[in-house]
N, C-alpha and C positions, 0 to 999 in steps of 0.2 A: 490684262493691262489694257489702261485707258491713257490713250495721246490727247491729252486738250488743250497743251501750251500752243506758244506761236511759232514753236520750230516745226523742223523736219525730220521725218525717218530717214537716215541715210545709214547705208551698209557701205562702209568703208574695208571690206574684206574680212571683219569678224565673223562670228558664227552667231544666230540667233536661233535657239532650239526653241522650237513652237510647241512641241510633245501636242498636247490638245489643248492648248489655251485658243482664248479670244482676246484678238488685239481689237481695241474699241475706238474709233475716231471719232474726237467730239470736235475740233477745230474747225471752222467755216473754210479754211483754205490751207488742209495739211497737205504734206505732199511725201512721197516716196521715190527713192534716190538709189542705183545699185541693185544687187541679187538678194533676193532674201525671200526666205520660204516661213509659210503662214500654214497656220491649221484653219481658224476661222478667223475673217476679218467683218467687223462689225462699221458701218457708216452711219451716225446718229443721226435723227432729224435736225435740218438746221447745218447740218456738217457736210463739209466736202472733201475727195480725197482726190490728187492728179500725180498721175504716175509721172516721173520724169522721166526725160529722153534717154532712151538706150536703158532703161530700167528693164528688170526681169521680176515678176512675182508670180509665185507659186503659192496656188491655195490648195492644201489637200482636205480641207472641211468644207466649211458652211462660207459662204461669200453672202454678208446681208448689207442689201444698200437703201436706207431708209433717209439719205439726203443726193448729196450730185457725187456722183464716180466718173470721174475725166480721165479713160485709159488712154487720153494723148494719143488718139490715131494716126496723129501726123508727124509723129517723135520717135519711129523705130521701137516703138515699145513693146514688151512682150508677156501676156496673160497665161498661165498654165494650169489648168485645173488638175493635180494628179493623184486625188484621192479614188476613194470607192464611187457608191451614186452621188453625184453633186446634179445641182441644179446650174446651171451657166446664165450669168445675167447679162443682161442687155445696156453697158455704162452707159449712164444719160447725161454725159457734160454737154458742153457748148458744140463740140464735136462727136456725134454718137460714135459707137461700133468701137472696136480694136482695131490695133494693128498686127501685130500677130497672136495669133489665137493656139494653144495645144492642149488635146485632150489627153490625158495620159493616165495612167495606174489601171486600175480595174473598174468595175461597175458598170452601170448606164449611167450616161450624162444627159439629163433635161435639159434642150435647147429653150431657147426664149420661144414664147408663144406671139413673139411679135419680130418685124424683121430684122434680120441682124446683119451690119455690114463687117466686112472683115478687109480692112484696109490693105494689107499685106499677104502673109501666105498661114495659111489653117490646117493644121498637123493635128493627126491620130497616129497616137503609140500603145504599145502593153497590150492589154484584154479589153480594154473599155470599149463599149458601142455608145452610139447617139442614133436619135430621130430630131429631123429637122420637123419643127412644128410652124414654122412659118418659112418665108424667103430669105435666100441666105445671097450675099453678094461679096464674092470672094475675092478682091482685086490682086492678088498674088497667086503664088501655087497653092495647089490641094496635094498634101501629102499623106498617106494611110499606107502603114506597114502592116496591116491584118485587111484581109480581102474580106470585103462585106461587112466592116461594121460599123457602117454608118448607113442611115434610112432616109428616105425622103416621103413624106407624105403624097407629092405629088410626082408618080411616080413618070408620066409624061414628061418630066420637065428636067430628069434626071437619067444621063447615060452613063452606066457604068463600062460600058465597052471602051471610051474615051480614056480610061484611066487602066485598063488592061491590054493593051493593043500592042 
């Protein structure tokens, strides 16, 4: 499905069944509001996607950003990667990063190779694992339900004991 019109993706309580589809955003100023489950999302070159205040966007497949992705980190927006093996992107909007970021499902989540800012909470659930490839700045809480499923490449700057005392 390609969304190139001048409107917005608004989920007013309906059910969108993503199956294994790809939703492609081509508009320079597309927005998403509400809670929506996607499989694959693509932002085309020259396009922009902004997540609306309070929205929850779940991605079960691949997030591809060839344009501008504004995860609106100051507006209580939640992004959840809830599939198998996935690559977590670093949103590149005017204020970079996420507000709340959730990694769930199964498999390995590959974190960005550049510094990642999470202005709110960072949570992990399910059987997923993740490895931080660069600095992570978490402004809120770090919640994980599975012990030792998060790895940081600079072991001296990350102390698990703080989370399990």
